[in-house]
C-alpha positions as semicolon CSV with decimal commas, in nm:
position;residue;x (nm);y (nm);z (nm)
1;X;11,079;11,934;9,480
2;X;11,363;11,979;9,743
3;X;11,615;12,073;9,489
4;X;11,369;12,301;9,338
5;X;11,331;12,490;9,679
6;X;11,670;12,517;9,692
7;X;11,665;12,745;9,392
8;X;11,364;12,945;9,502
9;X;11,450;12,986;9,869
10;X;11,764;13,106;10,013
11;X;11,685;13,099;10,367
12;X;11,796;12,772;10,549
13;X;11,515;12,797;10,815
14;X;11,227;12,910;10,561
15;X;11,366;12,604;10,333
16;X;11,306;12,366;10,571
17;X;10,955;12,453;10,667
18;X;10,872;12,474;10,299
19;X;11,072;12,117;10,235
20;X;10,812;11,964;10,530
21;X;10,537;12,139;10,358
22;X;10,632;11,941;10,082
23;X;10,658;11,615;10,251
24;X;10,303;11,659;10,396
25;X;10,153;11,757;10,054
26;X;10,353;11,434;9,908
27;X;10,208;11,211;10,144
28;X;9,839;11,376;10,151
29;X;9,849;11,381;9,786
30;X;9,933;11,018;9,740
31;X;9,667;10,901;9,964
32;X;9,371;11,004;9,748
33;X;9,478;10,828;9,414
34;X;9,541;10,461;9,341
35;X;9,892;10,539;9,199
36;X;10,017;10,837;9,431
37;X;10,133;10,598;9,732
38;X;10,251;10,254;9,747
39;X;9,999;10,173;10,030
40;X;9,701;10,290;9,832
41;X;9,839;10,094;9,527
42;X;9,847;9,785;9,727
43;X;9,508;9,847;9,835
44;X;9,386;9,919;9,501
45;X;9,567;9,598;9,308
46;X;9,442;9,377;9,582
47;X;9,088;9,450;9,534
48;X;9,007;9,657;9,864
49;X;8,969;9,980;9,673
50;X;8,878;10,113;9,338
51;X;9,000;10,401;9,143
52;X;8,678;10,613;9,138
53;X;8,605;10,595;9,489
54;X;8,936;10,656;9,637
55;X;8,933;10,989;9,424
56;X;8,578;11,058;9,556
57;X;8,615;10,951;9,907
58;X;8,938;11,041;9,986
59;X;9,021;11,364;9,795
60;X;8,832;11,617;10,056
61;X;9,006;11,475;10,371
62;X;9,357;11,482;10,196
63;X;9,286;11,848;10,115
64;X;9,153;11,930;10,427
65;X;9,457;11,748;10,583
66;X;9,702;11,947;10,390
67;X;9,535;12,317;10,420
68;X;9,520;12,247;10,810
69;X;9,893;12,165;10,834
70;X;10,014;12,437;10,613
71;X;9,803;12,702;10,764
72;X;9,970;12,583;11,109
73;X;10,310;12,602;10,977
74;X;10,260;12,910;10,803
75;X;10,331;13,165;11,129
76;X;10,676;13,020;11,156
77;X;10,754;13,122;10,809
78;X;11,032;13,435;10,812
79;X;10,991;13,726;10,573
80;X;11,102;13,581;10,228
81;X;11,341;13,783;10,049
82;X;11,308;13,827;9,657
83;X;11,554;13,641;9,413
84;X;11,709;13,749;9,128
85;X;11,595;13,619;8,807
86;X;11,854;13,383;8,660
87;X;11,886;13,287;8,273
88;X;11,682;12,951;8,176
89;X;11,723;12,701;7,916
90;X;11,630;12,781;7,554
91;X;11,268;12,780;7,414
92;X;11,320;12,480;7,236
93;X;11,466;12,276;7,530
94;X;11,222;12,388;7,744
95;X;10,941;12,288;7,489
96;X;11,100;11,954;7,459
97;X;11,123;11,899;7,824
98;X;10,769;11,991;7,877
99;X;10,631;11,759;7,611
100;X;10,816;11,486;7,763
101;X;10,730;11,556;8,119
102;X;10,356;11,594;7,988
103;X;10,357;11,259;7,788
104;X;10,519;11,077;8,094
105;X;10,270;11,215;8,348
106;X;9,969;11,119;8,095
107;X;10,092;10,766;8,043
108;X;10,109;10,723;8,439
109;X;9,769;10,896;8,497
110;X;9,599;10,652;8,220
111;X;9,680;10,345;8,426
112;X;9,395;10,366;8,661
113;X;9,154;10,422;8,328
114;X;9,349;10,135;8,164
115;X;9,270;9,870;8,467
116;X;8,897;10,021;8,493
117;X;8,817;9,981;8,116
118;X;9,017;9,649;8,026
119;X;9,004;9,477;8,379
120;X;9,361;9,391;8,309
121;X;9,650;9,398;8,575
122;X;9,795;9,775;8,627
123;X;10,151;9,689;8,584
124;X;10,057;9,611;8,213
125;X;9,919;9,973;8,178
126;X;10,261;10,060;8,315
127;X;10,444;9,866;8,110
128;X;10,252;10,036;7,805
129;X;10,348;10,367;7,921
130;X;10,698;10,281;7,932
131;X;10,698;10,166;7,567
132;X;10,506;10,480;7,499
133;X;10,782;10,716;7,650
134;X;11,045;10,478;7,489
135;X;10,904;10,550;7,163
136;X;10,858;10,922;7,179
137;X;11,233;10,975;7,335
138;X;11,344;10,744;7,048
139;X;11,185;10,970;6,793
140;X;11,281;11,277;6,942
141;X;11,630;11,176;6,963
142;X;11,669;11,050;6,621
143;X;12,003;11,128;6,432
144;X;12,161;11,239;6,759
145;X;12,450;11,075;6,939
146;X;12,319;10,850;7,228
147;X;12,555;10,966;7,480
148;X;12,415;11,318;7,465
149;X;12,040;11,197;7,537
150;X;11,908;11,059;7,845
151;X;11,685;10,746;7,749
152;X;11,444;10,504;7,926
153;X;11,724;10,214;7,876
154;X;11,981;10,412;8,072
155;X;11,704;10,513;8,332
156;X;11,624;10,141;8,369
157;X;11,985;10,078;8,467
158;X;11,913;10,308;8,770
159;X;11,629;10,114;8,924
160;X;11,650;10,062;9,313
161;X;11,698;9,706;9,324
162;X;11,764;9,681;9,670
163;X;11,424;9,883;9,726
164;X;11,235;9,607;9,529
165;X;11,389;9,311;9,728
166;X;11,310;9,490;10,051
167;X;10,932;9,532;9,936
168;X;10,953;9,154;9,823
169;X;11,072;9,039;10,168
170;X;10,811;9,242;10,332
171;X;10,523;9,085;10,139
172;X;10,673;8,717;10,163
173;X;10,711;8,744;10,533
174;X;10,353;8,892;10,557
175;X;10,235;8,626;10,351
176;X;10,419;8,348;10,589
177;X;10,244;8,518;10,915
178;X;9,888;8,492;10,729
179;X;9,931;8,132;10,642
180;X;10,030;8,063;10,985
181;X;9,704;8,220;11,118
182;X;9,886;8,463;11,330
183;X;9,728;8,760;11,123
184;X;9,359;8,643;11,185
185;X;9,461;8,588;11,556
186;X;9,568;8,945;11,587
187;X;9,262;9,076;11,388
188;X;9,039;8,905;11,667
189;X;9,232;9,065;11,938
190;X;9,197;9,426;11,766
191;X;8,833;9,359;11,678
192;X;8,787;9,285;12,058
193;X;9,029;9,582;12,179
194;X;8,884;9,836;11,932
195;X;8,569;9,754;11,804
196;X;8,540;10,087;11,591
197;X;8,711;10,070;11,268
198;X;8,776;10,465;11,290
199;X;8,979;10,420;11,598
200;X;9,176;10,109;11,433
201;X;9,247;10,323;11,120
202;X;9,389;10,617;11,314
203;X;9,603;10,377;11,528
204;X;9,748;10,216;11,233
205;X;9,823;10,573;11,100
206;X;9,990;10,679;11,386
207;X;10,171;10,346;11,416
208;X;10,285;10,422;11,022
209;X;10,460;10,743;11,145
210;X;10,718;10,484;11,338
211;X;10,709;10,167;11,153
212;X;10,690;10,172;10,786
213;X;10,358;10,161;10,644
214;X;10,399;9,914;10,373
215;X;10,400;9,623;10,599
216;X;10,137;9,754;10,831
217;X;9,888;9,778;10,523
218;X;10,006;9,437;10,399
219;X;9,932;9,298;10,757
220;X;9,581;9,454;10,766
221;X;9,504;9,345;10,419
222;X;9,586;8,973;10,565
223;X;9,403;9,020;10,863
224;X;9,072;9,133;10,729
225;X;8,916;8,921;10,464
226;X;8,739;9,097;10,200
227;X;8,391;8,883;10,314
228;X;8,393;9,087;10,629
229;X;8,532;9,445;10,462
230;X;8,382;9,453;10,090
231;X;8,569;9,653;9,824
232;X;8,535;10,012;9,885
233;X;8,432;9,998;10,241
234;X;8,548;10,260;10,472
235;X;8,788;10,059;10,673
236;X;8,985;10,004;10,351
237;X;8,922;10,375;10,283
238;X;9,034;10,486;10,583
239;X;9,358;10,277;10,621
240;X;9,464;10,429;10,282
241;X;9,410;10,769;10,422
242;X;9,542;10,740;10,779
243;X;9,882;10,499;10,663
244;X;9,941;10,769;10,372
245;X;9,913;11,066;10,587
246;X;10,024;10,933;10,900
247;X;10,364;10,900;10,774
248;X;10,394;11,280;10,785
249;X;10,377;11,295;11,172
250;X;10,732;11,213;11,196
251;X;11,052;11,280;10,940
252;X;11,118;10,887;10,945
253;X;10,749;10,821;10,874
254;X;10,773;10,815;10,495
255;X;10,990;10,777;10,179
256;X;10,949;11,159;10,101
257;X;11,059;11,252;10,488
258;X;11,349;11,028;10,467
259;X;11,450;11,207;10,118
260;X;11,418;11,553;10,290
261;X;11,616;11,474;10,572
262;X;11,897;11,339;10,372
263;X;11,892;11,646;10,123
264;X;11,836;11,919;10,374
265;X;12,013;11,755;10,676
266;X;11,696;11,808;10,921
267;X;11,748;11,636;11,220
268;X;11,474;11,438;11,401
269;X;11,411;11,656;11,691
270;X;11,391;11,965;11,466
271;X;11,123;11,804;11,259
272;X;10,928;11,662;11,583
273;X;10,941;11,997;11,749
274;X;10,834;12,200;11,450
275;X;10,642;11,986;11,206
276;X;10,489;11,705;11,422
277;X;10,224;11,920;11,564
278;X;10,095;12,099;11,292
279;X;10,128;11,752;11,086
280;X;9,894;11,612;11,332
281;X;9,649;11,871;11,332
282;X;9,601;11,806;10,977
283;X;9,604;11,428;11,025
284;X;9,339;11,455;11,281
285;X;9,109;11,692;11,067
286;X;9,143;11,483;10,764
287;X;8,982;11,215;10,969
288;X;8,722;11,423;11,127
289;X;8,638;11,549;10,757
290;X;8,603;11,201;10,646
291;X;8,403;11,073;10,948
292;X;8,167;11,371;10,878
293;X;8,105;11,290;10,538
294;X;8,014;10,957;10,618
295;X;7,833;10,953;10,929
296;X;7,530;10,717;10,786
297;X;7,775;10,452;10,700
298;X;8,110;10,475;10,903
299;X;8,037;10,240;11,175
300;X;7,807;9,967;11,024
301;X;8,041;9,726;10,903
302;X;8,245;9,710;11,242
303;X;7,898;9,675;11,444
304;X;7,776;9,391;11,218
305;X;8,107;9,202;11,252
306;X;8,080;9,257;11,654
307;X;7,730;9,107;11,656
308;X;7,850;8,811;11,476
309;X;8,131;8,738;11,709
310;X;7,884;8,815;11,993
311;X;8,064;9,110;12,130
312;X;7,778;9,362;12,175
């Protein structure tokens, strides 16, 4: 998207602002789908959330978060100059690219449906989508020189192995802390200190702006058992929203923000001064929207847990 903005927006300041809006939109959009954000996917695969409920309960808060943040940023936008139209690729190449893109997106979007219908692990659905893309591109490229055509096997050679090992290390470390009982002690302390799950999830989201949200969510999954907070409880939904959108508060808070910082050379102070405030307004507006739509049930699990532990 940042690459596309470079072609559409000539003014550097406006492009930085629109790039920040893209970061906020990417994080807000990933929070309400089971495959849109790493942390939401972790909660979905771990059984804390189900696909239909994520979409039903988090779409509105995520949309409100984005709309409020964008509206707060719009007054900073300078007058946009019209751009000259440049020649594009041929109609045939455009249709081919559109077809491949549509097929790829359809395969990805079908993964939650695959899990819902079959009960099989989501990675099998993703591997099936990859196989479909491989078959489609091989058919389209039949009879053409291999060097001229991008294929899935070439794409697989560019996998970010360092990123995979990073996430593996995080999950192994969190599992070790869980096995040692440290996460349970931390959960008990947080329950005594922050007995309201709304405040707890909000704090996790704010911390995720500084610390990577993957270990935060992984630790939370180890701290709170499904027997305390069952599947699709408000705590898990709030954590999915807060950890996802909270990454927009600082430029280093999400992968989208880090990529944006590298491509547009945006410094930390500029983002904090111009973007953090509107992003925080959107973040809190989304939380308020979620709480307002769940007033009858939002605090019940925490009160029940507090009663069991003799905290009320």
